[in-house]
C-alpha positions as CSV (number, residue, x, y, z in Angstrom):
1,M,33.8,79.3,94.5
2,T,37.3,78.2,95.6
3,S,39.3,79.9,98.3
4,A,42.8,81.0,98.0
5,A,45.5,79.0,99.7
6,P,46.3,80.2,103.2
7,V,49.3,82.5,103.7
8,L,51.8,80.8,105.8
9,S,54.5,83.5,105.9
10,N,53.6,84.5,109.4
11,I,54.4,81.1,111.0
12,E,56.9,81.5,113.8
13,P,60.1,79.5,113.2
14,Q,60.0,77.2,116.2
15,L,60.4,73.6,117.0
16,T,57.3,71.5,116.6
17,P,56.1,70.7,120.2
18,R,55.0,67.2,119.2
19,P,57.0,65.2,116.6
20,V,55.4,63.5,113.7
21,D,54.6,59.8,114.0
22,P,58.0,57.9,113.7
23,G,56.4,55.5,111.2
24,T,55.9,58.4,108.7
25,R,57.7,57.8,105.4
26,I,58.0,59.6,102.1
27,G,56.2,57.3,99.7
28,H,57.1,58.7,96.3
29,V,58.2,61.8,94.4
30,H,56.8,63.3,91.2
31,L,59.3,64.9,88.9
32,K,58.5,67.4,86.1
33,V,60.4,66.4,83.0
34,A,60.7,67.8,79.5
35,D,60.8,64.5,77.6
36,L,59.2,61.4,79.1
37,D,61.0,58.9,76.9
38,R,64.4,60.4,77.8
39,A,63.5,60.3,81.5
40,L,62.4,56.7,81.2
41,A,65.7,55.8,79.5
42,F,67.5,57.2,82.5
43,Y,65.3,55.9,85.4
44,C,64.6,52.5,83.8
45,G,67.4,52.0,81.3
46,V,70.3,53.3,83.5
47,L,69.1,53.0,87.1
48,G,67.0,49.9,86.6
49,F,63.6,51.0,87.9
50,E,60.7,49.0,86.5
51,L,58.0,50.8,84.5
52,K,54.7,50.2,86.3
53,Q,52.3,52.3,84.3
54,R,52.4,54.8,81.5
55,Y,49.9,57.4,80.5
56,G,50.8,58.0,76.9
57,G,53.5,60.6,76.4
58,Q,52.4,62.6,79.5
59,A,53.3,60.5,82.6
60,A,54.8,57.3,83.8
61,F,55.3,55.6,87.1
62,V,58.4,53.6,88.0
63,A,59.4,51.5,91.0
64,A,61.7,49.0,92.6
65,G,60.2,45.7,93.5
66,G,56.5,45.3,93.7
67,Y,55.6,48.8,94.9
68,H,53.1,50.8,92.8
69,H,55.5,53.6,92.2
70,H,58.5,55.3,93.9
71,I,58.9,57.9,91.2
72,G,56.3,59.6,89.0
73,L,57.5,61.3,85.9
74,N,55.3,63.8,84.1
75,T,55.3,66.5,81.3
76,W,52.0,68.1,82.5
77,E,53.6,71.5,83.1
78,S,57.1,70.9,81.6
79,K,57.0,69.3,78.2
80,G,60.0,70.7,76.2
81,G,60.9,72.8,79.3
82,R,64.2,73.8,80.7
83,P,65.6,73.1,84.2
84,P,64.9,75.8,86.8
85,A,67.5,78.5,86.9
86,R,70.0,78.7,89.7
87,G,68.8,80.9,92.5
88,T,65.2,79.7,92.3
89,T,63.3,77.6,94.8
90,G,62.3,74.0,94.2
91,L,63.5,70.5,94.8
92,F,67.3,70.3,95.6
93,H,67.5,66.5,95.0
94,V,65.6,63.3,95.4
95,A,67.4,60.7,97.4
96,I,67.1,57.1,96.4
97,L,68.0,54.7,99.3
98,Y,69.7,51.4,98.3
99,P,69.4,48.5,100.8
100,T,73.1,47.6,100.8
101,R,76.5,48.9,99.9
102,A,76.8,46.3,97.1
103,A,73.5,47.6,95.6
104,L,74.9,51.2,95.6
105,A,78.1,49.8,94.0
106,D,75.9,48.3,91.3
107,A,74.2,51.7,90.7
108,L,77.7,53.2,90.3
109,M,78.6,50.6,87.8
110,R,75.4,51.3,85.8
111,L,76.2,55.0,85.8
112,A,79.7,54.4,84.6
113,Q,78.5,52.0,81.8
114,A,76.0,54.6,80.7
115,K,78.7,57.3,80.9
116,V,76.6,59.4,83.3
117,S,78.8,61.9,85.2
118,L,78.8,62.3,88.9
119,D,78.6,65.8,90.5
120,G,79.9,64.4,93.7
121,A,80.5,61.4,96.0
122,S,80.6,61.7,99.8
123,D,80.9,59.6,102.9
124,H,78.7,61.2,105.5
125,G,79.6,58.7,108.3
126,V,75.9,57.6,108.4
127,S,75.8,56.9,104.7
128,E,77.7,56.9,101.5
129,A,76.2,58.9,98.6
130,L,76.6,59.6,94.9
131,Y,75.3,62.9,93.5
132,L,74.3,63.5,89.9
133,N,71.6,65.1,87.8
134,D,69.0,63.3,85.7
135,P,68.6,64.4,82.0
136,D,66.2,67.2,83.1
137,G,68.6,68.7,85.6
138,N,66.8,67.2,88.6
139,G,69.3,66.5,91.4
140,V,69.5,62.8,92.3
141,E,71.3,61.3,95.3
142,L,71.9,57.6,95.3
143,Y,72.9,56.3,98.8
144,W,72.9,53.5,101.3
145,D,72.7,53.9,105.1
146,R,75.2,52.3,107.5
147,D,73.8,50.4,110.4
148,E,72.7,52.9,113.1
149,K,75.2,51.4,115.6
150,D,78.0,52.5,113.3
151,W,76.9,56.1,112.9
152,P,79.5,58.7,114.2
153,R,78.5,60.3,117.5
154,A,79.8,63.3,119.5
155,A,80.9,62.8,123.1
156,D,77.4,63.7,124.2
157,G,75.8,61.0,122.0
158,T,74.4,63.3,119.4
159,L,74.8,62.5,115.7
160,A,78.1,63.8,114.2
161,M,77.6,63.5,110.4
162,V,80.5,64.5,108.2
163,T,81.2,65.1,104.5
164,L,84.3,63.3,103.4
165,P,85.4,62.2,99.9
166,L,84.0,58.8,99.0
167,D,86.5,56.2,97.7
168,L,84.7,55.1,94.5
169,Q,87.2,52.3,93.8
170,D,86.5,50.8,97.3
171,L,82.8,51.2,96.6
172,L,83.1,49.4,93.3
173,A,85.0,46.6,95.0
174,A,81.9,46.0,97.1
175,A,79.9,45.0,94.0
176,A,82.2,42.1,93.5
177,K,81.7,40.7,97.0
């Protein structure tokens, strides 16, 4: 006999008294997609991730470099499905961190060559980011982080992130460097 999941609605909104280990990272994300081949065409064909393993027409795992997978794509509950309607809960976007500004510029060039539209492009002071949707309507952020010493700070030393327009031509010029 299985037990029902615990109800967590009574948790008091308060700060965690002890922070999570600072070495904790998000290892991968799994996205529900309607069409696996279409999703692979985007993540591998446009963004350049490497296909690591495929389970027929139901699931695939893609990654950058030698990692086993950064992104899982599956049709287990979504084959032929539609994106979630606005006003529903779920993933807002998955953020893909590029190691350098030039690598982000390369991603922008790939998107332009594939005629993928951006939903936005922002300079957050700590990072520069491109926002778009994958073919299934999943939000995707492509970004790179500035060195922490260059992050904007308030007078008291706290982080002072901003949202300013990103100069895409200046970003593209970084690809040539």
